[in-house]
C-alpha positions in Angstrom: 0.3 -0.1 0.0 2.8 2.2 0.7 4.3 1.7 -2.7 0.7 2.5 -4.6 0.4 5.4 -2.5 4.0 6.5 -3.2 3.5 6.4 -6.9 0.0 7.9 -6.8 1.8 11.1 -4.6 4.6 11.4 -7.3 2.1 11.2 -10.4 -0.1 13.6 -8.4 2.8 16.1 -8.3 4.1 15.4 -11.9 0.4 16.5 -13.1 0.5 19.4 -11.0 3.6 20.6 -12.0 2.9 20.4 -15.5 -0.8 21.3 -15.8 -0.5 24.1 -13.5 2.0 26.1 -15.6 -0.1 28.0 -18.2 -2.5 29.2 -15.1 0.4 30.1 -12.8 2.1 32.0 -15.8 -0.9 33.9 -17.0 -1.1 35.3 -13.3 2.7 36.1 -13.8 1.7 38.0 -16.9 -1.1 39.6 -15.1 1.0 40.8 -12.6 3.8 41.9 -14.8 1.4 44.1 -16.6 -0.6 45.9 -13.9 -3.8 43.7 -14.3 -2.8 42.6 -10.8 -1.3 44.0 -7.5 1.2 41.7 -6.2 -0.3 41.0 -3.4 -3.2 39.7 -5.1 -1.0 37.4 -7.4 0.6 35.8 -4.4 -2.7 35.4 -3.0 -4.4 33.6 -5.9 -1.4 31.1 -6.3 -1.1 30.4 -2.7 -4.8 29.2 -2.7 -3.6 26.7 -5.2 -0.4 25.2 -3.4 -2.6 25.3 -0.3 -5.0 22.8 -2.1 -2.0 21.1 -3.8 -0.6 20.2 -0.2 -3.6 18.9 1.0 -3.7 16.7 -2.3 -0.5 15.6 -1.4 -1.0 14.6 2.5 -4.2 12.9 1.3 -2.9 10.5 -1.5 0.4 9.7 0.6 -1.7 9.5 4.2 0.5 12.2 5.7 -0.7 13.7 8.7 0.1 17.7 9.5 0.0 18.7 13.3 0.6 22.4 13.7 1.0 24.5 16.5 1.0 28.2 17.3 -0.4 29.8 14.4 -1.1 32.8 16.8 2.2 33.8 16.0 2.1 34.1 12.7 1.6 38.0 12.1 -1.2 38.3 8.9 -0.6 42.3 8.6 3.2 42.3 7.6 5.8 40.8 5.5 7.7 37.9 7.4 10.7 35.7 7.1 9.9 32.3 8.2 13.3 30.4 9.0 12.6 26.4 9.7 14.9 23.6 10.0 15.2 21.2 6.8 14.3 17.4 7.0 12.7 16.3 3.3 10.9 17.7 0.5 7.8 17.2 2.7 8.6 20.6 4.4 7.7 23.1 1.7 4.2 21.4 1.2 3.9 21.2 4.7 4.3 24.4 5.3 2.6 25.9 2.3 -0.7 23.6 3.4 -0.3 25.0 7.2 0.4 28.6 7.4 -2.4 30.5 6.1 -0.4 33.3 4.5 1.1 33.5 1.1 4.7 32.8 0.9 7.5 31.9 -1.5 10.7 30.0 -0.7 14.5 30.7 -0.7 15.2 27.3 -3.0 18.1 26.2 -4.4 19.1 26.7 -8.1 18.7 23.0 -8.7 14.8 22.9 -8.7 14.8 25.7 -11.4 16.6 22.9 -14.1 13.6 20.8 -13.5 11.5 20.6 -16.5 8.3 23.1 -15.7 9.3 23.1 -12.2 10.9 26.7 -12.5 7.5 28.4 -13.7 5.8 26.6 -10.2 8.6 27.8 -8.0 8.8 31.6 -9.2 4.8 31.7 -9.5 4.8 31.5 -5.5 7.2 34.2 -5.2 10.1 32.4 -4.4 13.9 32.7 -5.0 16.5 30.4 -6.7 19.5 30.7 -5.0 23.4 29.3 -6.0 25.0 27.5 -3.4 28.9 27.8 -3.8 28.9 30.8 -6.1 29.4 33.6 -3.5 28.2 36.6 -6.0 24.8 35.0 -7.5 24.1 34.0 -4.0 24.4 37.7 -2.8 22.0 38.2 -5.9 19.9 36.0 -4.6 19.7 37.6 -1.3 19.3 41.4 -2.8 16.5 39.5 -4.6 14.7 38.1 -1.4 15.0 41.4 0.1 13.2 43.2 -2.1 10.1 40.7 -2.2 9.8 40.9 1.1 9.8 44.7 1.0 7.6 44.6 -1.7 5.2 43.0 1.3 5.7 39.2 0.0 6.6 36.2 2.9 9.7 33.9 2.5 10.3 30.9 4.0 14.3 30.2 4.2 16.2 26.9 5.3 19.3 28.1 6.7 21.0 24.9 6.9 20.9 24.8 2.8 20.4 21.1 2.8 18.2 18.4 4.1 19.5 16.5 7.3 19.7 12.5 6.7 18.7 11.5 10.6 16.5 14.5 11.6 19.6 16.3 13.6 20.0 20.1 13.0 22.8 21.1 11.0 24.9 24.4 11.4 23.0 27.4 10.4 24.3 29.9 7.5 23.9 33.3 9.2 24.1 34.9 5.0 20.6 33.6 4.7 19.2 35.9 7.3 20.6 38.9 5.4 17.3 38.5 3.6 15.8 39.8 6.9 17.6 42.6 7.6 18.0 44.0 4.0 14.2 43.5 3.6 13.5 45.2 6.9 11.0 42.6 8.2 10.4 40.7 11.6 11.4 36.9 11.5 9.6 34.0 12.7 11.1 30.5 13.5 9.1 27.3 11.9 10.2 23.9 14.1 9.7 21.0 10.9 9.6 17.7 13.2 9.1 14.3 11.4 9.0 14.8 8.1 12.4 13.2 7.9 10.6 9.8 8.5 7.9 10.8 6.2 10.5 10.8 3.3 14.1 10.8 4.2 16.8 12.5 1.5 18.3 8.8 1.3 14.6 7.1 0.1 12.3 6.7 -2.4 8.7 5.9 -0.5 7.0 8.2 1.7 5.9 6.8 4.8 2.4 7.3 6.0 3.7 9.2 9.1 2.7 12.7 11.2 4.5 16.1 10.6 4.5 18.3 13.5 5.3 22.2 12.8 5.8 24.7 15.7 5.4 27.9 14.9 7.3 29.9 17.1 7.7 33.8 18.3 8.4 36.6 16.5 11.3 38.3 16.2 10.9 41.9 15.8 12.2 44.3 13.1 14.4 46.1 15.8 15.8 43.2 17.0 16.6 41.6 13.5 18.2 45.4 12.4 20.5 45.3 16.0 21.5 41.9 15.7 24.5 40.5 13.6 23.0 37.5 11.4 25.6 35.4 13.2 23.9 35.6 16.8 20.4 36.0 15.2 21.5 31.9 13.4 23.0 31.1 16.8 19.8 32.1 18.9 17.3 30.6 16.4 18.9 27.6 16.2 19.1 27.2 19.7 15.3 27.6 20.1 14.4 25.0 17.3 16.7 22.9 19.0 15.3 22.9 22.2 11.5 22.1 20.7 13.3 18.9 19.0 14.9 18.0 22.1 18.2 18.5 21.0 19.4 21.4 22.5 22.2 19.3 24.9 23.6 18.4 21.5 
């Protein structure tokens, strides 16, 4: 049954990426032509992404539990900072947090056929790993998106964990919040590594638990260097994961 659910889920993802492209592209064109504001375009796309996430979890029999949604501000752009356990992290956040947002994702994803449009339409930013100049350009682009009022999620570990243990957080990833002059909201992802481990193919019918932590205000983001912010956020996430002593 797990194999069948896995295959159906992958097929669902592929079909969505392919057949939603024209509609998402039309939203992008309307935004560029001024027929839709950026806020309206991202809101339309977000409704679709929430439905997409719901379909993923229904087919795979993966459950998502969320706590701390009261910590999500509705009237301002936010940089959500989360640990990275699985490819299921993104649909889990899209499905669970009722706020239009894009993601800062590795540029390898943009090389997948049809997938680049799917990513860009959410207001996401593709970042090149290992190329300092391009990475800086991506952070500057992310800051512009945040300034425009669109929220983003970033995974400062830069890659998925293989065993659920936190990797080091890259402080430079938080410069987007400072340059964009927005607050940060940490998000803890727990259990996604058991749903889809980066070394495995099968999707396991487990539970993903998201915990939205308290907001770090704009003033505090601006007054601290990114190294201190990264250490603080990593520590707070580690506490929820039960890894604070590691």
